C-alpha positions, 0 to 999 in steps of 0.5 A: 499500499502506498504510503500518503507522507503527508498524512504521518507524523515525524515518528510514523515517517521514521518508523517507515524509514527504518524498517525499510518499508518505502519504495523508490523509483528513480526516472532516468538511471544515466549518470546521476540518476543511476547512482542515485538510485544505487544509493536508496537501494544501498540504504535497504529500500527497494529501488526501481530505475526506469529508462527508455534506454533499453540497452541500459535496463538490460545491463542493470537486470543482468548485474552489468555496471554501465557506468565504468567510468564512475569509481566506487559505484561498481561494489555498491552495484554488485552488492545491491543487485546480489541483494535484489534492492535494485531492478530496471525497466522500461515500462513506467506504467507497471511500476509507479503505482507501487511507489512512494517516492518518485525521483526525477533525474532526467536530462535537461539539454538545448536544442539548436537554437539554445532553448532549454529542452524540458521535453523529457521531463514534460513527458513523464509529467504527461505520464505520471498524470495517469499513474499518481493518485495516493498522495506520492512524492515527486521529487526533481533532481533535473537542473531546470530553470527558476518557475519551471517546476511550479508552472509547467511540470505542475501543469503537465502533471495535473493534466489541463483539467486538473484531474489530479491535484497538487498537495492531494493526489501526489506532492512535488518537491525538488532537491537538485543534484549537485554531482560532478561527473567522474567524482559522484561519489565523493560529491554525494558523500560532501556536498550539502543538498537544496530542499524544498516543495510546493507544500511546506510539510512535504519539504521537511518530509523529503529532507527526512527521507533523503538525510536516511540516504545521504550524510550531508547537510540538507538546506531547506529553500523558501520555495522551488524556484530558489532551490533551482536558482541556486544550482544555477548560479553555481554552475554559471558562476564557473562559466563566467569564470571560465570565460574570463580567465580565457581571455586573459589567457588570449591577452597573455599570450600576446603579452608573454606571460604564463597564465598558469603562473598567475594563477598559481600565484593568485590563488594564495590570495585567500578570495581567489578561486582558481579557474583555468583557461582551455579549448571551450566549455562543454558537458551537459550542465555549465553551457546549458545552465547559462543558457536556462538562465539566458532563457529566464531573462528573455521572457522578462526583458532583452536587457538582463544578464548581458555578462552571461550572453558575453561569457557563452559567446567568449567560451563558444569561440575558444575552438577558433582560438585552437585552430589559429594556434595550430596554424601558427605552429605550422607556419612555424615549420613551414608546412602547409595545414592543408592535407596534413595528419593532425592527432585530436588527444581527448574528446571527453568534455572533461577529464577522466569521463566517458562523455562528449556531451557538446564537447569542444572537440567536436567544433575543433574536429569539424573546424580542421576537417573545413581546412582540409586536415585529416583528423584522427583521435586518441582517447583511451575511454573511446577506443576502437569506437567511433567518436564524431564520424572517426574511429579512435586509435587503439593505441597512441605510439603506433600512430604518432609517427604518421601524425604531423601535429597533436592537439591536446583537447582532454586533460585526462590522466592518461596523457600525463603520463606520456613522454614528452619524447614520445612526440618527437615520433611525429613527421614535424613534430608539433605540439598544441596543449589547450589543457596545460598537460606538458611542460612547455620547457621539457617540450621545446628542450625535445625540439618540438614545436609548441603552442600552449593556450596561455602560454605567453612566455614560451 
């Protein structure tokens, strides 16, 4: 029988949590949703993951842990799978009626016009309209712009005719995820969580539920839109500051100043937060979050959030600067970039994860191809698979002798182990480092033509 938490007192809620009688559904078991489901299952709750990706569902149900690049969750997965606390399905209609708490961990990407796409959430909302009836709590962990929960999503679940009603047939709450891919376990254990709900009492209940699973501070927010605003603000802060450092990096190249030396000294001051230059900002969070804020501002007035718009333009132009650095290096060795062979080192949008969502590597590759370059890829996370229409090389050292240049796009830990002398195997050794992986002095001592993003004194 479904528990209507809204009619229970605190001691009754704690009893339900302590005897593990609460059933959990997590809709969307991808990068964040699956670790979330595993944490609930590891706390003793029967947990079911729901996803449209049948391959992913089959992997979970067969005991095959899908997130090989997300450390420490593999052992939890093995334990809860063996204890039959985790399962998965593609059929939402068969399981929701048995679940007390429904967590939405669905993607919120952008369309081609950089407008947030909430279709996954809204589709699930429509499905929930015909499935909810017993006072279940629906918790949104997905990152959305302020006001989306209280307006579009609420209307989607209630239906145009309000066939079910918030506060009676279901309860709507938020607890935005704050985890960083590749470091989710660490973040789940250390980062505070924000909690709010449309009904004040439900916010307190959600805090009790999450406190039972996550040993972190739970911060009560006055409403859902404020909780979502906090989540966006933390990520957009990073996007803006990366843009600032990227602008400095281009300036410092011209002034003969090393950006990394500046940052290392600047971070000694107590109120400075280090951000580093790079070939662009990718992933499902930072670029999207900035456009979520921009989308919100456009509904109010065109003069708002100019600094966010400017930061997006700067970060989106960084692939062009990578092409410029590479072209300059080819000119130095008096070789045409057309028909050359260039190896892209790393295509993930961030280090040590298998994820190319909005990766700047895609734009860099396309720009090189437009110049007539033969582009090759080496990334240990995608070995022997096709990425951006290119077969990823299996072995770095087997391909280097056929290359004219290497461009470092992602700073995977594996790349830091590469001996610089290995690059001397190239035809006319050129190394473009956009992530500060290699020591410029050592590179030049090996007679390799070098360009480093923001490395103005080398």
